[in-house]
C-alpha positions as semicolon CSV with decimal commas, in nm:
position;residue;x (nm);y (nm);z (nm)
1;M;0,000;0,000;0,000
2;D;0,283;0,240;0,083
3;K;0,440;0,179;-0,259
4;I;0,107;0,241;-0,435
5;N;0,045;0,560;-0,237
6;R;0,393;0,685;-0,315
7;R;0,341;0,613;-0,684
8;H;0,006;0,795;-0,678
9;A;0,161;1,091;-0,500
10;L;0,443;1,112;-0,751
11;Q;0,200;1,095;-1,044
12;S;-0,015;1,369;-0,891
13;A;0,287;1,589;-0,828
14;G;0,402;1,537;-1,187
15;L;0,064;1,635;-1,324
16;M;0,056;1,942;-1,104
17;A;0,406;2,039;-1,219
18;L;0,308;1,990;-1,584
19;G;0,002;2,206;-1,534
20;A;0,211;2,474;-1,372
21;V;0,461;2,471;-1,655
22;T;0,184;2,476;-1,914
23;G;0,015;2,766;-1,736
24;C;0,337;2,963;-1,713
25;A;0,420;2,907;-2,079
26;L;0,133;3,127;-2,198
27;P;-0,012;3,338;-1,916
28;V;-0,351;3,484;-1,991
29;S;-0,528;3,789;-1,862
30;A;-0,871;3,804;-1,703
31;D;-1,044;3,829;-2,041
32;N;-0,865;3,514;-2,164
33;R;-0,620;3,694;-2,393
34;A;-0,249;3,621;-2,385
35;K;-0,049;3,876;-2,189
36;T;0,209;4,054;-2,401
37;I;0,565;4,141;-2,309
38;F;0,500;4,513;-2,369
39;D;0,213;4,741;-2,466
40;V;0,167;4,866;-2,823
41;A;-0,030;5,186;-2,873
42;Q;-0,360;5,155;-3,059
43;P;-0,381;5,424;-3,330
44;S;-0,712;5,604;-3,323
45;I;-0,889;5,908;-3,470
46;P;-1,124;6,137;-3,275
47;I;-1,493;6,130;-3,369
48;V;-1,682;6,458;-3,391
49;G;-1,939;6,493;-3,114
50;M;-1,816;6,194;-2,914
51;S;-1,565;6,128;-2,639
52;D;-1,489;5,787;-2,792
53;A;-1,233;5,754;-3,071
54;F;-1,229;5,542;-3,387
55;P;-0,961;5,266;-3,361
56;V;-0,760;5,220;-3,679
57;R;-0,694;4,860;-3,792
58;R;-0,574;4,903;-4,150
59;I;-0,530;5,191;-4,393
60;Y;-0,622;5,107;-4,752
61;C;-0,554;5,352;-5,036
62;I;-0,677;5,337;-5,394
63;G;-0,441;5,450;-5,667
64;R;-0,518;5,673;-5,967
65;N;-0,890;5,717;-5,899
66;Y;-0,939;6,045;-6,088
67;A;-0,896;6,025;-6,466
68;A;-0,673;6,331;-6,501
69;H;-0,448;6,215;-6,217
70;A;-0,424;5,869;-6,373
71;R;-0,308;6,029;-6,697
72;E;-0,050;6,250;-6,525
73;M;0,090;5,933;-6,363
74;G;0,117;5,760;-6,700
75;S;-0,190;5,538;-6,679
76;D;-0,500;5,490;-6,898
77;P;-0,808;5,540;-6,675
78;T;-1,042;5,389;-6,933
79;R;-0,876;5,046;-6,915
80;E;-0,716;5,006;-6,574
81;P;-0,904;4,815;-6,300
82;P;-0,887;4,955;-5,945
83;F;-0,575;4,879;-5,745
84;F;-0,495;4,933;-5,379
85;F;-0,202;4,959;-5,142
86;Q;-0,174;4,989;-4,765
87;K;-0,013;5,215;-4,510
88;P;0,055;5,105;-4,151
89;S;-0,216;5,204;-3,907
90;D;0,026;5,419;-3,707
91;A;0,093;5,634;-4,015
92;V;-0,206;5,845;-3,909
93;Q;-0,128;6,198;-3,792
94;F;-0,436;6,358;-3,643
95;V;-0,483;6,722;-3,740
96;K;-0,726;6,922;-3,526
97;P;-0,962;7,150;-3,722
98;G;-0,878;7,517;-3,690
99;Q;-0,512;7,446;-3,619
100;T;-0,206;7,406;-3,839
101;A;-0,018;7,093;-3,736
102;D;0,357;7,053;-3,782
103;H;0,426;6,774;-4,030
104;P;0,783;6,640;-4,047
105;Y;0,959;6,628;-4,383
106;P;1,059;6,259;-4,406
107;T;1,403;6,110;-4,455
108;L;1,545;5,971;-4,781
109;T;1,344;6,188;-5,020
110;K;1,405;6,502;-5,225
111;N;1,063;6,502;-5,393
112;Y;0,786;6,500;-5,132
113;H;0,432;6,516;-5,273
114;Y;0,084;6,601;-5,143
115;E;-0,235;6,414;-5,235
116;I;-0,565;6,540;-5,088
117;E;-0,831;6,270;-5,039
118;L;-1,170;6,181;-4,893
119;V;-1,138;5,908;-4,629
120;A;-1,411;5,654;-4,547
121;A;-1,412;5,485;-4,205
122;I;-1,553;5,130;-4,184
123;N;-1,738;4,995;-3,880
124;K;-1,895;4,686;-4,034
125;G;-1,678;4,424;-4,199
126;G;-1,739;4,155;-4,454
127;R;-1,630;3,973;-4,769
128;N;-1,768;4,006;-5,122
129;I;-1,982;4,304;-5,030
130;P;-2,223;4,405;-5,309
131;V;-2,196;4,764;-5,429
132;S;-2,561;4,814;-5,339
133;E;-2,487;4,738;-4,972
134;A;-2,137;4,882;-4,943
135;L;-2,227;5,221;-4,797
136;N;-2,400;5,045;-4,507
137;H;-2,048;4,954;-4,392
138;V;-1,933;5,317;-4,366
139;Y;-1,936;5,474;-4,020
140;G;-1,816;5,817;-4,124
141;Y;-1,585;6,033;-4,333
142;A;-1,278;6,250;-4,288
143;I;-1,041;6,461;-4,494
144;G;-0,689;6,327;-4,533
145;L;-0,353;6,359;-4,707
146;D;-0,174;6,066;-4,868
147;M;0,180;6,201;-4,846
148;T;0,425;6,041;-5,085
149;R;0,802;6,018;-5,125
150;R;0,756;6,036;-5,502
151;D;1,118;5,983;-5,599
152;L;1,135;5,663;-5,395
153;Q;0,798;5,542;-5,527
154;R;0,901;5,598;-5,887
155;G;1,247;5,453;-5,836
156;M;1,111;5,130;-5,693
157;G;0,844;5,115;-5,962
158;D;1,106;5,148;-6,234
159;Q;1,285;4,849;-6,080
160;K;0,954;4,656;-6,061
161;K;0,990;4,637;-5,683
162;P;0,724;4,709;-5,419
163;W;0,700;5,083;-5,354
164;E;0,579;5,084;-4,994
165;I;0,886;5,289;-4,902
166;G;0,738;5,572;-5,106
167;K;0,396;5,553;-4,939
168;S;0,411;5,369;-4,608
169;F;0,620;5,572;-4,366
170;D;0,576;5,755;-4,036
171;K;0,301;6,022;-4,037
172;S;0,234;5,972;-4,406
173;A;-0,143;5,987;-4,347
174;P;-0,245;6,321;-4,193
175;I;-0,618;6,316;-4,121
176;G;-0,893;6,525;-3,966
177;P;-1,160;6,395;-3,726
178;I;-1,421;6,144;-3,838
179;H;-1,770;6,277;-3,900
180;P;-2,042;6,011;-3,857
181;V;-2,266;5,939;-4,154
182;A;-2,564;6,010;-3,930
183;T;-2,444;6,371;-3,914
184;V;-2,296;6,441;-4,259
185;G;-2,446;6,175;-4,487
186;H;-2,249;6,015;-4,770
187;F;-2,010;6,201;-4,999
188;T;-2,074;6,139;-5,369
189;K;-2,013;6,492;-5,496
190;G;-1,868;6,820;-5,378
191;N;-1,557;7,029;-5,427
192;I;-1,220;6,890;-5,319
193;W;-0,911;7,112;-5,334
194;L;-0,566;7,166;-5,190
195;K;-0,370;7,489;-5,155
196;V;0,002;7,528;-5,088
197;N;0,093;7,864;-4,934
198;G;-0,248;7,996;-5,038
199;Q;-0,217;7,893;-5,404
200;V;-0,462;7,634;-5,540
201;K;-0,279;7,323;-5,661
202;Q;-0,551;7,056;-5,679
203;N;-0,915;7,128;-5,759
204;A;-1,183;6,877;-5,860
205;D;-1,520;6,731;-5,764
206;L;-1,577;6,406;-5,575
207;S;-1,817;6,302;-5,850
208;Q;-1,515;6,271;-6,080
209;M;-1,390;5,961;-5,900
210;I;-1,352;5,669;-6,139
211;W;-1,451;5,424;-5,865
212;S;-1,702;5,548;-5,605
213;V;-1,656;5,477;-5,234
214;A;-1,917;5,201;-5,262
215;E;-1,732;5,042;-5,554
216;Q;-1,401;5,068;-5,368
217;I;-1,545;4,887;-5,067
218;S;-1,693;4,616;-5,289
219;N;-1,366;4,563;-5,479
220;L;-1,156;4,562;-5,163
221;S;-1,381;4,305;-4,998
222;E;-1,310;4,061;-5,280
223;A;-0,939;4,065;-5,195
224;F;-0,954;4,114;-4,817
225;E;-1,203;4,059;-4,540
226;L;-1,283;4,414;-4,435
227;M;-1,309;4,468;-4,061
228;P;-1,431;4,741;-3,827
229;G;-1,150;4,993;-3,788
230;D;-1,040;4,990;-4,153
231;I;-1,016;5,326;-4,326
232;I;-1,002;5,387;-4,701
233;Y;-0,825;5,678;-4,869
234;S;-1,035;5,721;-5,182
235;G;-0,788;5,872;-5,430
236;T;-0,659;6,217;-5,525
237;P;-0,729;6,459;-5,812
238;E;-0,470;6,572;-6,067
239;N;-0,184;6,818;-6,014
240;V;-0,004;6,643;-5,731
241;G;0,326;6,813;-5,661
242;P;0,613;6,875;-5,420
243;V;0,636;7,061;-5,091
244;V;0,942;7,166;-4,891
245;R;1,004;7,270;-4,532
246;G;0,809;7,582;-4,444
247;D;0,524;7,516;-4,688
248;V;0,169;7,521;-4,551
249;M;-0,086;7,286;-4,708
250;E;-0,458;7,350;-4,668
251;G;-0,704;7,084;-4,782
252;H;-1,077;7,119;-4,834
253;I;-1,377;6,894;-4,901
254;D;-1,727;7,044;-4,909
255;G;-1,905;6,950;-4,585
256;L;-1,591;6,888;-4,379
257;P;-1,364;7,129;-4,189
258;N;-1,042;7,218;-4,366
259;L;-0,718;7,039;-4,284
260;S;-0,398;7,243;-4,244
261;V;-0,038;7,126;-4,196
262;R;0,300;7,296;-4,207
263;V;0,600;7,101;-4,334
264;V;0,886;7,122;-4,083
């Protein structure tokens, strides 16, 4: 009996030790998520009229979505299907309305370009979303800049290499606050322009988009499962161009407060 009891005690101790080791290998928090070795900030954008913010999961951008801009970039807008690229979520730089935010001139470039854009914020995900239902997935809209290291983008493109280095860098996505659809409705037309030092550089109408916001959402959802927290930069009009330190950019979309940044 003593031998059996000892064997049972040893087996029990071994199981307890195994459980302890297993538990220590992947500690979990109270809500059953694995604890991480350090905290990572969650990028977010303020929402007009709310104390809560909009968490950013992914930033999608559509390329060459105004015919004249497509032509100035060497593309044929009558034949090219929509294409998209991404920026990291922490590329967002929030710009408070009524203020001019300092925007750092990035490293590695000598040809830094502005691109003014309407941004759609998604709060309802899905795959293969029909165009007819796509706008039901939009929580709100904002005004944004898709800043671009054009020389690096073109250089990598000439080498047939990915050109994220030209698009996906720190603070490359200045953006104003998100305005809920319930307040501002959907944006299918309206003036969009950008001034540099008070001089108009870009000037078009949202109705001139080749692919509407609804069509962008539908196309994107065929390639990716869209999720709440995704934002979509919907393309820029023609006459993109360079800025240097000291330049002030002011962007406008009818129905949204202007966005203003100073390159430093």
